[in-house]
C-alpha positions as CSV (number, residue, x, y, z in Angstrom):
1,X,-82.7,-50.9,-11.4
2,X,-83.6,-50.1,-7.9
3,X,-82.1,-52.0,-5.0
4,X,-84.2,-53.2,-2.1
5,X,-82.5,-50.7,0.3
6,X,-84.0,-47.9,-1.8
7,X,-87.5,-49.1,-1.2
8,X,-89.1,-47.8,2.0
9,X,-91.7,-50.6,2.2
10,X,-88.9,-53.2,2.2
11,X,-86.0,-51.6,4.1
12,X,-87.5,-48.7,6.0
13,X,-88.5,-48.7,9.7
14,X,-92.0,-50.1,9.2
15,X,-92.3,-50.6,13.0
16,X,-92.3,-46.8,13.4
17,X,-96.0,-46.2,12.8
18,X,-96.2,-43.3,15.3
19,X,-93.3,-41.0,16.2
20,X,-92.7,-40.1,19.8
21,X,-90.4,-37.2,19.6
22,X,-89.4,-37.7,23.3
23,X,-88.1,-41.1,22.3
24,X,-84.4,-40.9,21.5
25,X,-84.6,-44.0,19.2
26,X,-87.5,-42.5,17.3
27,X,-85.6,-39.2,16.7
28,X,-82.5,-41.2,15.6
29,X,-84.6,-43.3,13.2
30,X,-86.4,-40.4,11.6
31,X,-83.2,-38.4,11.2
32,X,-81.5,-41.4,9.5
33,X,-84.5,-41.9,7.2
34,X,-84.5,-38.2,6.1
35,X,-80.8,-38.6,5.1
36,X,-81.7,-41.7,3.2
37,X,-84.4,-39.6,1.5
38,X,-81.7,-37.4,0.1
39,X,-79.7,-40.3,-1.2
40,X,-82.8,-41.8,-3.0
41,X,-83.9,-38.4,-4.3
42,X,-80.6,-38.0,-6.1
43,X,-80.8,-41.6,-7.4
44,X,-84.4,-40.8,-8.6
45,X,-82.9,-37.8,-10.5
46,X,-80.1,-39.9,-12.1
47,X,-82.5,-42.8,-13.1
48,X,-85.2,-40.3,-14.2
49,X,-87.7,-41.9,-11.8
50,X,-90.7,-39.5,-11.5
51,X,-94.2,-39.5,-10.3
52,X,-95.4,-42.9,-9.1
53,X,-92.0,-44.3,-10.1
54,X,-90.1,-42.1,-7.7
55,X,-88.8,-44.1,-4.6
56,X,-87.7,-41.2,-2.4
57,X,-90.9,-39.6,-1.1
58,X,-91.9,-42.4,1.4
59,X,-88.7,-41.8,3.2
60,X,-90.0,-38.4,4.4
61,X,-93.7,-38.5,3.8
62,X,-94.0,-41.5,6.2
63,X,-93.1,-39.0,9.0
64,X,-95.2,-36.1,7.7
65,X,-92.4,-34.1,6.2
66,X,-92.4,-32.3,2.9
67,X,-89.5,-30.8,0.9
68,X,-89.1,-27.1,1.6
69,X,-85.9,-26.8,-0.5
70,X,-83.6,-29.0,-2.5
71,X,-79.9,-28.3,-2.2
72,X,-78.1,-28.7,-5.5
73,X,-74.3,-28.8,-6.1
74,X,-73.1,-26.0,-8.3
75,X,-70.4,-28.3,-9.9
76,X,-72.3,-31.4,-11.0
77,X,-76.0,-30.3,-10.4
78,X,-76.5,-33.3,-8.1
79,X,-78.9,-33.1,-5.2
80,X,-76.8,-33.3,-2.0
81,X,-79.2,-32.0,0.6
82,X,-82.7,-31.2,1.5
83,X,-84.4,-28.8,3.9
84,X,-87.4,-30.6,5.1
85,X,-90.5,-29.0,6.7
86,X,-92.7,-30.9,9.1
87,X,-96.4,-30.8,8.5
88,X,-97.9,-32.5,11.5
89,X,-101.4,-33.8,11.6
90,X,-104.0,-31.2,12.5
91,X,-104.7,-31.3,16.2
92,X,-101.5,-33.1,17.0
93,X,-99.5,-30.4,18.8
94,X,-96.5,-30.6,21.0
95,X,-97.0,-30.0,24.7
96,X,-94.8,-27.1,25.8
97,X,-93.4,-29.3,28.6
98,X,-92.0,-31.8,26.0
99,X,-88.3,-32.2,26.6
100,X,-87.8,-32.8,22.9
101,X,-90.4,-31.0,20.8
102,X,-90.8,-32.2,17.2
103,X,-88.5,-30.4,14.7
104,X,-90.0,-27.8,12.5
105,X,-87.3,-28.0,9.9
106,X,-84.6,-30.6,9.2
107,X,-81.5,-29.9,7.1
108,X,-80.2,-33.2,5.8
109,X,-77.1,-34.0,3.7
110,X,-76.3,-37.3,2.0
111,X,-72.9,-38.9,1.7
112,X,-71.0,-40.3,-1.2
113,X,-72.9,-42.1,-4.0
114,X,-70.7,-44.7,-5.6
115,X,-73.0,-45.0,-8.6
116,X,-74.0,-42.4,-11.2
117,X,-72.6,-39.1,-12.3
118,X,-72.3,-37.6,-8.8
119,X,-69.5,-39.9,-7.8
120,X,-66.5,-37.9,-9.1
121,X,-67.6,-34.7,-7.3
122,X,-68.4,-36.7,-4.1
123,X,-65.0,-38.3,-4.2
124,X,-63.3,-34.9,-4.6
125,X,-65.1,-33.7,-1.6
126,X,-64.2,-36.8,0.4
127,X,-60.5,-36.0,-0.4
128,X,-61.2,-32.4,0.7
129,X,-62.2,-33.7,4.1
130,X,-58.7,-35.4,4.4
131,X,-57.1,-32.1,3.2
132,X,-59.2,-30.2,5.8
133,X,-60.5,-27.8,3.2
134,X,-64.2,-28.8,2.8
135,X,-65.1,-25.3,4.0
136,X,-63.7,-24.0,0.7
137,X,-66.0,-26.0,-1.5
138,X,-69.0,-24.5,-3.4
139,X,-71.1,-27.3,-2.0
140,X,-70.5,-26.2,1.6
141,X,-71.1,-22.6,0.6
142,X,-74.6,-23.7,-0.6
143,X,-75.1,-25.8,2.6
144,X,-74.1,-23.1,5.1
145,X,-76.2,-20.5,3.2
146,X,-79.2,-22.8,3.4
147,X,-78.7,-23.3,7.1
148,X,-78.2,-19.6,7.8
149,X,-81.2,-18.7,5.8
150,X,-83.4,-21.3,7.5
151,X,-82.3,-20.0,10.9
152,X,-82.7,-16.3,10.0
153,X,-86.2,-16.9,8.5
154,X,-87.7,-19.3,11.1
155,X,-85.5,-18.9,14.1
156,X,-83.1,-21.5,15.6
157,X,-85.7,-23.3,17.8
158,X,-86.4,-26.9,16.7
159,X,-84.2,-26.9,13.6
160,X,-82.2,-30.1,13.1
161,X,-79.0,-30.8,11.2
162,X,-78.3,-34.3,10.1
163,X,-76.1,-36.2,7.6
164,X,-74.2,-39.3,6.9
165,X,-70.5,-39.8,6.1
166,X,-69.6,-36.9,3.7
167,X,-73.0,-35.4,4.6
168,X,-72.2,-35.7,8.2
169,X,-69.0,-33.8,7.7
170,X,-71.1,-31.1,5.9
171,X,-73.5,-31.0,8.8
172,X,-70.7,-30.9,11.4
173,X,-69.0,-28.0,9.6
174,X,-72.3,-26.1,9.3
175,X,-73.1,-26.8,13.0
176,X,-69.7,-25.5,14.1
177,X,-70.1,-22.3,12.1
178,X,-73.5,-21.6,13.6
179,X,-72.3,-22.5,17.1
180,X,-69.6,-19.9,16.9
181,X,-72.3,-17.3,16.4
182,X,-74.3,-18.6,19.4
183,X,-76.7,-20.7,17.4
184,X,-76.8,-24.3,18.7
185,X,-78.9,-26.6,16.5
186,X,-79.7,-30.2,17.4
187,X,-77.4,-32.4,15.2
188,X,-77.6,-36.1,14.4
189,X,-74.3,-37.1,12.7
190,X,-74.0,-40.6,11.3
191,X,-70.6,-42.1,10.7
192,X,-68.9,-38.8,10.9
193,X,-65.4,-39.0,9.3
194,X,-62.4,-39.0,11.6
195,X,-59.3,-39.6,9.5
196,X,-56.3,-40.6,11.5
197,X,-54.0,-43.6,12.2
198,X,-56.3,-46.5,13.0
199,X,-55.3,-46.7,16.7
200,X,-58.8,-47.9,17.8
201,X,-58.3,-51.1,15.9
202,X,-55.3,-52.1,18.1
203,X,-56.5,-54.9,20.4
204,X,-53.8,-54.5,23.1
205,X,-55.2,-51.9,25.4
206,X,-51.9,-51.0,27.0
207,X,-50.3,-50.4,23.6
208,X,-53.3,-48.4,22.4
209,X,-53.3,-46.2,25.5
210,X,-49.6,-45.7,25.3
211,X,-49.7,-44.6,21.6
212,X,-52.5,-42.2,22.4
213,X,-50.7,-40.7,25.4
214,X,-47.5,-40.2,23.3
215,X,-49.5,-38.7,20.5
216,X,-51.1,-36.2,22.9
217,X,-47.7,-35.1,24.3
218,X,-46.3,-34.7,20.8
219,X,-49.4,-32.8,19.6
220,X,-49.4,-30.5,22.5
221,X,-45.7,-29.8,22.0
222,X,-46.1,-29.1,18.3
223,X,-49.0,-26.7,19.1
224,X,-46.7,-24.8,21.4
225,X,-44.0,-24.8,18.8
226,X,-46.4,-23.4,16.2
227,X,-47.2,-20.6,18.6
228,X,-43.5,-19.8,19.0
229,X,-43.0,-20.0,15.3
230,X,-45.7,-17.4,14.6
231,X,-44.3,-15.2,17.4
232,X,-40.8,-15.4,16.0
233,X,-42.0,-14.4,12.6
234,X,-43.6,-11.3,14.1
235,X,-46.8,-12.0,12.2
236,X,-49.2,-10.4,14.6
237,X,-52.4,-11.3,12.7
238,X,-51.5,-15.0,12.6
239,X,-50.3,-15.0,16.1
240,X,-53.5,-13.5,17.3
241,X,-55.4,-16.1,15.3
242,X,-53.4,-18.9,16.9
243,X,-53.9,-17.5,20.4
244,X,-57.7,-17.4,19.8
245,X,-57.9,-21.0,18.6
246,X,-58.3,-22.3,22.1
247,X,-61.1,-19.8,22.9
248,X,-62.8,-20.8,19.6
249,X,-62.7,-24.5,20.6
250,X,-64.0,-23.7,24.1
251,X,-66.8,-21.6,22.6
252,X,-68.1,-24.7,20.8
253,X,-68.4,-26.7,24.0
254,X,-72.0,-25.6,24.5
255,X,-73.0,-27.3,21.2
256,X,-73.5,-31.0,21.9
257,X,-74.2,-33.0,18.7
258,X,-75.1,-36.7,18.6
259,X,-72.4,-38.7,17.0
260,X,-73.4,-42.2,15.8
261,X,-70.4,-44.5,15.2
262,X,-69.7,-48.2,14.5
263,X,-66.5,-49.7,15.9
264,X,-66.2,-51.7,12.6
265,X,-66.2,-48.5,10.5
266,X,-62.6,-47.2,10.4
267,X,-63.9,-43.9,8.9
268,X,-65.6,-42.9,12.2
269,X,-64.4,-45.3,14.9
270,X,-61.6,-43.1,16.1
271,X,-64.1,-40.9,17.9
272,X,-64.4,-43.7,20.4
273,X,-60.8,-43.4,21.4
274,X,-60.8,-39.7,21.0
275,X,-63.3,-39.1,23.8
276,X,-62.3,-42.0,26.0
277,X,-58.7,-41.0,26.0
278,X,-59.5,-37.4,26.8
279,X,-61.4,-38.6,29.9
280,X,-58.6,-41.0,30.9
281,X,-56.0,-38.2,30.7
282,X,-58.1,-36.1,33.1
283,X,-58.2,-39.1,35.5
284,X,-54.4,-39.4,35.3
285,X,-54.0,-35.7,36.2
286,X,-52.6,-34.6,32.8
287,X,-55.8,-33.1,31.5
288,X,-54.1,-29.8,30.7
289,X,-51.9,-31.6,28.0
290,X,-55.0,-33.3,26.5
291,X,-57.0,-30.1,26.5
292,X,-54.4,-28.6,24.1
293,X,-54.0,-31.8,22.1
294,X,-57.7,-32.4,21.6
295,X,-58.0,-29.1,19.7
296,X,-55.4,-30.0,17.1
297,X,-54.6,-32.4,14.3
298,X,-51.1,-33.9,14.6
299,X,-50.7,-34.1,10.8
300,X,-51.8,-30.5,10.3
301,X,-49.4,-29.3,13.0
302,X,-46.5,-31.2,11.5
303,X,-47.2,-29.6,8.1
304,X,-47.4,-26.2,9.7
305,X,-44.2,-26.5,11.7
306,X,-42.4,-27.7,8.5
307,X,-43.7,-24.6,6.6
308,X,-45.9,-26.7,4.3
309,X,-49.1,-24.7,4.7
310,X,-51.2,-22.5,7.0
311,X,-52.8,-24.5,9.9
312,X,-56.6,-24.5,10.0
313,X,-59.0,-25.9,12.6
314,X,-59.6,-29.6,12.0
315,X,-63.1,-30.4,10.9
316,X,-63.5,-33.6,12.8
317,X,-62.5,-32.4,16.3
318,X,-65.3,-31.3,18.6
319,X,-65.3,-30.3,22.3
320,X,-68.6,-31.9,23.4
321,X,-70.8,-34.6,22.1
322,X,-73.2,-37.4,22.9
323,X,-71.3,-40.5,21.5
324,X,-73.6,-43.4,20.5
325,X,-71.8,-46.6,19.6
326,X,-73.5,-49.5,17.8
327,X,-72.4,-52.6,19.7
328,X,-73.8,-55.1,17.2
329,X,-70.8,-56.6,15.2
330,X,-71.1,-55.8,11.5
331,X,-70.8,-58.4,8.8
332,X,-68.5,-56.2,6.8
333,X,-67.4,-52.6,6.3
334,X,-70.4,-51.8,4.1
335,X,-72.8,-52.7,6.9
336,X,-70.6,-50.9,9.5
337,X,-70.6,-47.6,7.5
338,X,-74.2,-47.8,6.1
339,X,-76.9,-45.4,7.1
340,X,-79.5,-48.2,7.1
341,X,-78.2,-49.6,10.5
342,X,-79.4,-46.5,12.4
343,X,-83.2,-47.1,12.0
344,X,-83.1,-50.8,13.0
345,X,-85.3,-51.5,16.0
346,X,-83.0,-54.2,17.5
347,X,-79.8,-52.1,18.0
348,X,-77.6,-52.5,21.1
349,X,-76.2,-49.0,21.7
350,X,-73.9,-47.5,24.2
351,X,-74.4,-43.8,24.8
352,X,-72.3,-41.4,26.8
353,X,-72.1,-37.7,27.0
354,X,-68.7,-36.0,26.9
355,X,-68.5,-32.3,27.9
356,X,-65.4,-30.2,27.4
357,X,-64.2,-28.0,30.2
């Protein structure tokens, strides 16, 4: 049986009757609804809701989008993503002076579904985010091929990436891959996973800042130790790869995705401290340490130094971003992590742009 949150006419942004693509709130709401459309499309498939009984279409048709391509997981045949194509009303064209022209295509990825036969594969991919090997999954292979094909066919202008939770990680990874080739897509990343110790939940600011500063020093030290280890092993290929990691991170700095986080969501809330701490370290005159630390995962470095595995670039770390924080206290974790919060018209948001240099 369908829940109210699946029905657009009950839970959708009914206030959004006309989309102004220059309005940041409108862009956010549309992106979130397109992600919700992927969630409901998969639920329609599971529940065999077709034709007039399908609940998903209003989530994209309300904004004049059609499905250009469905993205299907090779493991469980679930729909995990959609490439949407905008079909604007005739005569309603963008002015070339618009700062934010309407997107031509939007590549959207859903997160984990806790009901139905997609759950086991979704859960495995959630675990792969923690293991930092999402890039090895067949689902991501399908996702990046779809993104690359869309860009190669239609060009990179006015193509969006968006996703929620697991889907946000998929969009982040695709965006990183494309950015390294000089393709910078607009990205709207909702509740992007950042798995680490829950430092942001500490209420004592001095303790919190002290822990972050100590962590930065340790992380930078381990990164240096990893470089020495590779050099001592005379593994030139790995040493070259490690030396290039900083250049790779800096190359991503021109890509500035929108990160939407809720302080009550421990899955994504660490981004708040991640960017604030980086800025604070610069103010204290120790930005050089943080510029090294911010590129690395402490857990991954520890495993590498102990010889427990090859270190790979952490998915969740990003040089630059527009960080948007929902300041409305959530009732519970489900509300804090939910995609539905991001199209509400009464949000209180704090937005700040962080640029890596």
